Structure formats: structure tokens, C-alpha cells
C-alpha positions in Angstrom: 99.2 117.0 86.2 101.3 118.6 83.2 102.0 121.9 81.4 101.0 121.3 77.7 103.3 122.2 74.6 103.1 126.8 74.1 102.7 127.1 77.5 105.8 127.7 79.3 108.4 130.1 78.3 111.5 130.2 76.8 113.6 130.2 80.2 111.0 128.6 82.0 111.3 125.8 79.5 115.7 126.4 79.4 116.0 126.1 83.6 113.3 122.9 83.1 115.5 121.1 81.2 118.8 121.7 82.7 117.5 121.1 86.0 115.8 117.5 84.9 119.1 116.5 82.7 120.9 117.0 85.9 118.4 114.9 88.1 118.4 112.0 85.3 121.9 112.3 85.3 122.2 111.5 89.2 119.7 109.1 89.2 121.3 106.8 87.0 124.7 107.1 88.8 122.6 105.3 91.2 120.5 102.6 89.5 122.3 99.6 90.4 121.6 96.4 88.3 119.1 95.6 91.2 117.2 97.9 90.8 116.4 97.8 87.0 113.6 95.9 86.8 112.0 98.0 89.7 112.6 101.0 88.2 111.0 99.9 85.3 108.0 98.6 86.8 107.3 101.8 88.4 108.5 104.1 85.5 105.4 101.6 83.7 102.7 101.9 86.7 103.2 105.7 86.4 102.7 106.1 82.9 99.5 103.4 83.1 98.8 106.1 86.2 98.6 108.9 83.4 96.0 107.3 81.2 92.8 108.6 83.5 93.7 112.1 82.3 90.9 114.7 83.1 91.3 118.6 82.1 90.8 120.9 85.5 91.7 123.9 84.1 93.4 125.5 80.6 96.8 123.7 80.1 96.5 121.8 82.9 95.1 118.1 83.3 94.5 115.9 86.7 95.3 112.0 86.6 96.9 110.0 89.6 100.3 110.5 90.0 102.2 108.1 92.3 105.4 110.4 92.1 105.5 110.1 95.5 105.6 106.5 95.5 108.0 106.0 92.9 110.1 108.3 94.6 110.0 106.4 98.2 111.4 103.5 96.5 113.2 104.2 94.2 115.0 107.3 95.6 117.1 109.7 93.0 115.9 107.1 90.9 113.3 108.2 90.6 114.0 110.9 87.9 115.2 108.6 85.3 112.0 106.8 85.8 109.7 109.6 85.9 110.9 110.9 82.9 110.9 108.0 80.7 107.5 107.9 81.4 106.6 111.3 80.4 108.2 111.3 77.4 105.7 108.1 76.9 103.5 109.7 77.5 103.9 112.8 75.2 104.6 110.5 72.1 101.5 108.1 72.3 98.9 109.9 74.3 99.9 113.6 73.8 100.1 114.6 77.2 102.6 117.1 77.9 104.6 117.4 74.7 108.6 117.4 73.8 109.5 120.7 74.1 108.0 121.0 78.1 109.6 117.6 78.8 112.1 119.0 81.3 109.3 121.5 83.0 106.9 118.2 83.5 110.3 116.2 85.1 110.6 119.0 87.4 107.3 119.3 88.2 107.2 115.4 88.4 110.2 114.0 89.5 111.7 116.8 92.4 108.9 116.1 94.3 109.7 112.6 93.8 113.3 113.0 95.7 111.8 115.5 97.6 109.7 112.9 99.5 112.5 110.1 99.8 114.8 112.5 100.8 112.2 113.9 103.7 110.8 110.4 104.7 113.0 107.7 103.8 114.3 107.2 107.4 111.2 107.1 108.9 109.8 104.0 107.3 111.3 101.9 109.8 108.5 103.1 112.4 106.2 101.0 113.6 102.9 99.9 113.0 100.2 103.5 112.5 103.1 105.9 112.7 104.5 104.2 109.4 100.9 104.5 107.6 100.5 108.3 108.6 104.1 109.1 107.2 103.4 106.8 104.2 100.0 108.6 103.4 101.7 112.2 103.8 104.6 110.8 101.3 101.7 110.8 98.5 99.9 113.4 99.6 102.8 116.0 100.0 104.6 114.7 96.6 101.5 116.0 95.1 101.2 118.7 97.1 105.1 119.5 96.1 103.8 118.9 92.3 101.0 121.5 92.0 103.2 124.3 93.3 105.7 123.9 91.0 103.1 123.3 88.4 101.9 126.8 89.4 105.4 128.2 89.8 106.4 127.7 86.2 103.3 128.5 84.6 103.6 132.2 86.8 107.6 132.0 85.8 105.9 132.0 82.0 102.9 134.4 82.4 101.8 136.5 85.4 98.2 136.4 84.5 98.5 132.3 85.6 98.5 134.0 89.6 94.8 133.9 89.3 94.8 130.4 88.6 96.9 129.4 91.1 94.5 128.9 94.3 92.3 126.8 91.8 94.7 124.3 90.9 95.5 124.0 94.0 92.2 123.2 95.4 91.8 121.1 92.0 94.4 118.9 93.3 93.1 119.0 96.7 91.6 115.0 96.1 93.7 114.2 94.4 96.5 114.9 97.3 93.9 112.6 99.4 93.7 110.1 97.3 97.6 109.6 96.9 98.1 109.6 100.3 95.7 106.4 100.8 96.8 105.0 97.5 101.0 105.0 98.8 99.7 104.3 102.4 97.9 100.8 101.6 100.9 100.0 98.1 103.7 100.3 100.9 101.8 97.9 103.5 101.3 95.3 101.0 105.1 96.1 99.7 106.2 95.7 103.0 104.3 92.2 103.8 104.9 90.7 100.3 108.5 92.0 99.2 110.2 94.3 102.7 113.2 94.9 100.6 111.7 97.0 97.8 111.7 99.5 100.6 115.2 99.4 101.6 117.1 99.7 97.8 116.9 103.6 97.8 120.5 105.2 97.7 
């Protein structure tokens, strides 16, 4: 789910760049030595998930995001992890682009931090409640990503407003899949290395 080169207007590019630089700066201050390996692993997972890349509308692509999972594990450190992965995706796979890196950083990383802030204290709940919560971590992260994508496109060109419902509808299956994947991955992590879920700061 990327905005491609030439779509975003200059104000949107500048605004996205400023927000992303700020987010990365905050994320780096929270990136302890203990979290570097986990951050690199999740950045790699985020990058690999983008290899399955399906165009769904002009200037919009669809793939597994994992930004909810990245956010709930890394917290603010999700910002540098996601931005590095987006840069690699732009350079190697030509997904998105360098000039829109800031905007795409906002679209992908802000939802990761939001679900972290919303749900970080809820992961201590037991059993089925935790499964429901982690499903919504993945689901809401993609929903917010789709909304931010639409807002960035409409802010650049009002003609994109007509595409907004289509973009959201196209991403509904992705929201459900992300929710299920996040639920099972968090459940697996809880069994084999539960301390990873307590690293966010």
C-alpha cells in the first residue's frame, strides 16, 4: 500500500517528510541496544511482506503490511524500522519511491505507533480477550493506513476523492487477514519468547 512517485503534491510531500523525520527521531531515542536485533528482524519481515505486490487502483498497491505487529512489539521504534524497510522497497523493488518516502512513512508507521499506544496495556489480558485484542491490532493498523493513504491522495488532488470508498473496500480483506496473522503471530511469540511483547517503550 504505497503512494507512487508523482502523485503527492509538494505540501503533502513536505508535511509527510517532516512528520516522518520527527517520528524516526523519536523512534531512535527509544531504540535500545537490546531491541536492535528485534527491530532489524521486524524491518526485514515488513520488507519481505511487500514482495507480494498487487495493484488495486491507479497509484495504489496492496500487500501484507504487518505494521500492526511491528508497532505492538517495537512501539515508537516502529518508525525507523518501517522507514528503512520502505527505503529498501523503493530502491530494490521500485515500490513507492524516494520522494514519497516521507508520506509513505506516515501512512505506514503512524498506524503502527497508534495501535501500540491504544493496545500496549491490553496485551496482559488473558485468553480469548487477548486474541480479540491482537486481531484488532492488525485490523485497525491496516484500516488507519488505508485512511491515511486516502487523505494524502485527496490532499494532493481532490479528484482522488471518488476513489476513496474503492480503496477502503479493496483493503477490507487485507484488514481481516492482517488481524488473523497478527493474532496468531502474537500468540506464538507469547509461547516461545514472551519478553518480546514487553520491550515496547
